[in-house]
N, C-alpha and C positions, 0 to 999 in steps of 0.2 A: 512427571521427575526428568526424567529421560530423554523426551523430547528436551524440557523446558535447555535443557544445559548443551545441550548440544548444538543447540539453537547459539546459544551463550560462548560457545567453541568457538562455534564457525564468525559472528562478532569479533570477537577477542581476537583470533585467526588475519580480520579482514584489514583489523585498524594496523593490529600492529605489521601489517607488510606494507602499509600506507604509510607510515612511518617511516620505516627499513628506505621507503622507492624512492630517489630524487626529484624532488619539483627542480620548474624550468623558472626561474624568476623571471619578473619584465625589466627587459631593459640591463638585464648581466652579455654581460661581454668578453666575452672567450680569446685572449692574448700571444701568439707565439711567436716567439723570440727562438729564431733559426741562428746555427751559429755556421760559421764556416764553413764549409766541406760540407754541411750534411745533408741530403742521408748516409754519402760512400761514407762519409767516416767515423760511422756510430755518434757522434760526440752528445753527451745528455745536451737536450734541450729548456732553455725555462718558457714557462710559462702562469700568464698572474690569468686571476676572474676579479673581473671589476661588475659589481651592483651596485649604484650609487658611490656613496664615496666612499663602501665598502671595498677592501683591497685582499683576495688570498693569491696562495701563490706555489707554486709545485716545481718539480723537476722531474723528467721522461726522459730514459733511454731509448724505451718502444712508447711511437705514437698510443700503443694500446695501452699504457698506463692510465691513460688520461681521464676523467669519469666518466663517463657513456652518457650521464645525462648532458653534459657541456657540450656535447658534440651539437646539439639540435640547438644551441645559441648564437648570435652575434657572433659570428669569425672573426678575425683580424691579425697580419700572418706581417711580421716584421724581418726583415730580406736582410743577410749579412750586407753593412755598406759596403764590401770591398764588390761588391758583384755587381755594384750599379755606377754607372758614370749620370751626375748629377749635371747636369748645363742651362744653358740659356741659348736662343735663337730671334732671330725678329724674320719675320716671311711675309708679306705682303699681301693675304685673301687671311678670308675667315674659314675658309673647305676646306671639310675634318679628309675628305679626299687628297687634296692638291697637298697638305701638309703632312701627310701620311710620304708623299711621293719627295716631298721639297726636303726632309729634318736631313736626311742620310749627305743628300751633299751640303747641304748649309754646316753641317757638323761633325763632314771628313774628316776635316782636319782633326779630329778631337778623337777618333773612333781606331782600335786598332783593330778589329777583325773586318770581317764582309759583312758588309750592310744588312745585306739578307738572312744571315743566319742572330741577328739582332731585333729586337724586340723594345717599339719608342714608348712610350707612356709621354704625353703631354699637359700642362692644364697653362691658361692664358690668363697670364697675371693683371693688374689693374691699367700695368702703363702698356695691354698692349702687346708685350715680350709672353715669351714660350718661357715657362719653364721645364723644362725634358729632364724622360730620366731614358737612361739607354740598359738594358741589360738584355744577356743574353734567351736566347729563346728557347733552347737546350737545357739552359738552367733552370729557368722557369717555372716551364711547362716539369720538369723534373719533380719540382715541390710539389706543386698541382698535382699530382699522376699521386705520389707519396702520399700528399693529403688523406685526398681524396680515397685507396682502397682503406684508410681508417678514417673512412666517415666524415672527415674533415671537408666543409664545404665555404673558403672563406670568403665571405663579401669588400673583401679589402684587402690588399699588400702593397705593401710600401715599405721602401729601404729603411732601418731599421735608426742612423743617426738623426732621420727627419722625424723621429720621439721625443729628442730631447726637448726641452721645456723650452721658452724663447723667452727671451729681454730685450726693454727694447731698450736697442742701438747697442745690442747684446749678444755677442754668440756664449757659445753652448758647448762644451768639452766632458765628455767620459770615458774615462779605461774602463776597457769590456775588455777583458783578457788579457791576450798581446796588439789588440789593438788600442789605437785612442780615437773614437769618432766625436765630429764635428759639425756644427749645424751651424750658418754666418747667413740665416734667413730662415721665412715659410719655406722657400724651397730647394735650398743650398744646402750643400755642405760635403764633404769629404774624409777620407779618413788616414792612417796614420799609424806606421808602426809601432808598438810600446816602446818608448824609454825613459831612461829618470831625467835625462834634459830634454829642453824643445825639442823636439822632431824640424827636421830643415824646410819640410812640409808646409807645417807651422806656420816657420817666421818665415813661406816664403810669403806665406797666403796673407800673414796678417801684412806684410808688405805691399803687396799688389794694391791691399782694402788704403791701403795712408796713404799711396800716388794715388789711389783715388778718388780718395778725403771720403772714405766711406770707415776708417778706423771704429772697429767698437768702442764702447765707453768700459768694456771692460768683459772677464772672461769665465763663467758659473762654471766651475766644476764641481763634477758628480762622480763618487766614488770615485776619491782618489789613492793608490797603495798607500801603504805603514810608511811614515818616513818624509811624504811629500812635502819639499820644499818654495812653499805658496810666494814665497817672496822671494827668492831667486829665481823660479820661473818668469813673475809679474818684471824681473825688472830685466830680464834675459830678449822677454818678447815686449820690452816695452809699454802693456797693460796690465791693471792691473786685475784680480784676481778675487775671486771669491769664493770660496767652498762652497758648496748647497751639506747644510744638514742633513738632508735625507739621498737616498739611493729615486733616479728619476722611472722608475720604475712603477715608483707608489704617489708619484704625480699626477694631479687630478686635470691631467688636458682629455680634450674632446674627441672620442672614441672616430670620428672621421679624419680620418686619412689624410694629409697637407698632398701627396699626390699619389694617385693610386697608378697600381700599373694596372688593372686588368680592366683595360683597355683593347679596341679591335679582336682581333682573335680572342684572345686571350678574358672579355667582358662575360660575365655569366648572363642568366638568362632574367635570373635574379633584377638584376640591377636595369636591365631595360628597360624592364615593369617599371621600375619608379622613374624609368625616364619618362615611361610614359604615360605613365599613372597622373599626370595633372590635366593630359591633353584630352579626357575620356570625357569630360564633359561636352568639350567642343564637336569631339567626334560622335557621340550619340547624338548631336541637335546636326550634325551633319547627314548621319543616315539618316535621319528622321526626316528632312528636308527633302534628301536624296526622293524615298519610298513615292513622298508627296509629289513627288515632278515630274518622276514617273510616272504612280497612278494617273496624274491628271494626266499625260500623253497618251498616255494609251487610251480616256477618254475621249481626246479630241482626236486621236488620228480614229479611231473606230467612227465616233462622229463624221467625219470629214469620209470617213469610204463609206458610208450607207449614207452618204448625202451622192455620192459619188453613185455608187451602182444606182440609185434612184434615180437619175438624170440621166445612165447613158441608159437604163431601160427607158423614161420615156421616148427618149431618143432614137430609139431601134422600135419601139411601140411607133411613133411616126411616123422613122419612114419606111415602112411596114406598109400604111397606110397610107401612103403618097408612092409607093416603086410597090406592089403588091408581086408585081411580078420575080424581084430578088428576095431569091430564096437560103441565100447565103452573107450576113451582116456580120462585120469584123471591127467594121468603123464606122457608125452611119453619121459624124457627120464630115467626112471624105468623100462618102459614096456619095453621102447626098448632094455635096456640089459637085463635083464629078457629073452626076444624070444631069443637075440643076441646065450646067455646060454646054450641057453635049445638046440639052432640050436648043437653048436658047440657041446654036451654034444653029441647028435644025430649022427651026424659027428664020434666020436670017438674021441675029436683034448682034447689034455684037456686044461687048461691056468693055466695061473700063482694061480690061486686063487683056484684051484683044492685042494683039499686032499692031494694026492702026491706030488704034484710040495712042498704044504707045509711046508709038513712035510719033503719032504729031503732038505726043507731050514733050520731047526731046528736045523737036526740033529748032526751038528759038534755043535754048540754050545753045548751043553747038553752031549755033545760024549767028547770037550774038558772037561771039567768038573765035575769031577769024585765025587765028595763033593752032588749032587745036583739029588736028583734020580725024576719023574718021576713017580706023581701017578697017574693020568687019564688025558684022554687027549679027548676032544670032536669036532667035526665038525658042523660046522654050518654059515649060509649067508656069505659064503664064506670067512669064517676065522675063526683059529683054540682056542680053552678058551684051557687053558692046569693048572694041580694041581702041585706042585712042592713041596719037604722036603728039604731045604735049608739048612746050615748049621746056617748063621745070617740073618740080611737083606743088608748090606754087599756082600757078592752071589749074594743076588738078583740086585742090581742096574747092577753089574757087568753080571747079563744074558741081564737084559733089556738093558744098551748098548752095547753090544756087540751086538744082535741083529736087536736094533735102528737102530744103528753106520754101523756094519761092513755087516749085513746081511740085509739089506736096507728093513725090514720089520716095518709095524706100530704098536708100541705097548703099549699094551692101563691094567697098575696094579689094577686089580679089587679088591684084595682081599691082605694084608697079615698079619699073626699073629703071637707071637711070641708066641713061644712054648718049652716046659720045654725041647724037645732034638732038638730043632731050631727054625727056618721060616719054615709058610703054607704059597708059595705064587699061588694066581691065576693069572695068564694074559693071557689077547687074541690081537692074533697075525690075524694079516694082510699086505698084499703084499700094498707098496708105491704104490696110485693109483699117473698117471707122466701125 
């Protein structure tokens, strides 16, 4: 009985521990909204957990206050909109390296800081233009460092005004503390100071949109303060306002942020893995093909090497049988030819590569071209080297073609120099080997 009770106690204890242990829910996303000046100001941040259609929220002054089990979920960070410039650029290239080099110059008039201290992230839109986000490298590094120390490694970081819901042909506006966040498009928006009346920046933005023929059909307003007069704002702005029933935080938006700041030097390893994951089958096929070709080439190389070694041994054996007094054999083919030429010379017989047959072969060509003068002639290595004076380069080409085609010689032009009196040429002539 004592053993049975002890076992039951262990099972019950483990069951209770499993019930208390938080579980990671598939498809769960942790969203963090960083307040302006964070983390230096120590302002509390809002966090939201999305799991399917369910949204829960909390606040934390210290990141350690966020439940530990959420640190291993998909983390999305929304940064203060005032810390990022959202703009557009048009560049005549699709190369990422060239784009990153050109963006600081293309946006020079809009940048306030040193381009070397700024981080540029971009997204290519359907019309070919680039939606660009510009953030201080120091600020982005600070955010990521503090998050990493708390065990939070976001896969996506984006300005918070792009978290506002988008309506067709409309803008979205949210009151957030002392700021007014505005989203004007999928990748565009700006921020204004809080005001009881329409801020000048918002008025100017609508006026510019009106001049470009892109005036929004309405403004969707989220989280307005108490006493907000939508009718007066709409009259002052010249655009209808629609008050949203819920806060934008609970809006069922896609967890894929529209413009991720984690690019270039700040791109996480996991993001690169996701980028190359579709290429893995092709890379596997390429690897198999490379190994197969390598094996085939090695096999062919080994066969050719074996055939060469066999032929070399056969030539060496034949040479040693023909000339048994030759003890050192380095190049049997060349040594065989040299010894045969020596024997032929000793017998008084001439070969086609001897001096007189070669001279007799080129004489008709030189004789038929009276404008060509022979300056010098040299014999060596079974060939003639002749220096000629010719009227022009065309005459040199005629001599070369006649010797090569008609007389069946191998002709190489060693030199051809233009002089006041014509052309000086040097030719190397040998019998064509059959």
